[in-house]
Every structure is written in C-alpha cells, then in structure tokens.
N, C-alpha and C positions, 0 to 999 in steps of 0.2 A: 332227801340226802341221808345217807347213813350217819347216825351220830358218831360213829367211830372214825369216820373219814372227815368229819367237819373240823376245820381248823379255826382257832380263835384269833381274831385280829384286834389288837388293842386300839387301833385307830378307828375301826368301824364300830366297836362296841361302845356306844355313847348313850348316856341317859338323856341327853338333850337332843331330841329329834326335831324336825321342822315344826311339828304341831306344838310341842312344849315351848319352843322358841317363840312362836307367834303368840301363844298365850302369855308368856312372860313380857314380851315387848308391848303387846296390846294392853295388858294390865298396867304397866308402867306409864304408858301414854295416857290412859284413862285417868289414872291417879294424878298425873301432872296437870291435865286439863281441868279436872274437877277440883283441885286444891283451892283456887280462889273462891269458888262457890261454897265449898264445905267450910272454909275458914271465915266466911261472911265478910270478905273484903278487909280483913284485919291486917293484911300485908300492905304496909305503906312505907314510903321512903321519905326521909326528911327533906325539907326544902333547903335550898342553899342559903347560907347565912352571909352577911356582908364580909365575914372573915374567910370565906371559902377561897380556895386557891384560884378557881376560875374567876370569881368576882373581883379579887384583888388584882389579878393579871389584867383584866379588862379595864379596871379603873386606872391602873398605871399606864396602860397604853393610851387611853383617852386623854389623860393629863399630859402625855408627852406630845400630843398633836398641837400644831399651831392653829390659829383661828381659821386660816385659809383651808387647811387640811380637814378640820372639823366640818366646814361647810360642804366639802366634797364627799366626805365619808359618812358623816352622821346625818340621819334623817330627823326631821322634827317629830315630836311626840305623836301628833295627830296625822301622821303620814298615811 
C-alpha cells in the first residue's frame, strides 16, 4: 500500500494487541496463583471469636428454641 494513501484509524491503532493482552493476563494469573507459595503461607484469616456477629446470632437462635425444638433441630456432639 502506498504510504500516501494509507489512512490512520484511531480505533485500529492500539498498542495492546492479542499477544500483549495474553502476556498481561497470563502474568497476572501466574502472580495470583504463586502468591501463597511466595509468601510462605503467611496469609491467614482470624478465627471467629465468641463476640463475632455470626456466633452471637447462632447463640441467640439456640437460646430461643424450646426443649422439643432443640431435640428436633440440634444434633448431639458425637453425631
């Protein structure tokens, strides 16, 4: 094509082609997958405390049950 007749298209002129896109996405996926190994398992979450919202809600629910309801719903510890 003659350079004089070539038109510039701002939509087609992109620095991010398919190859660069795959490199970027692949690198991000690899970094995400390797992060726990590279950090040595130092990412931990705190265990729930007795004051946690879920723990207090379950406790209030259990206290609101009658003895008959507890027998139907709750299982023994060694179930």
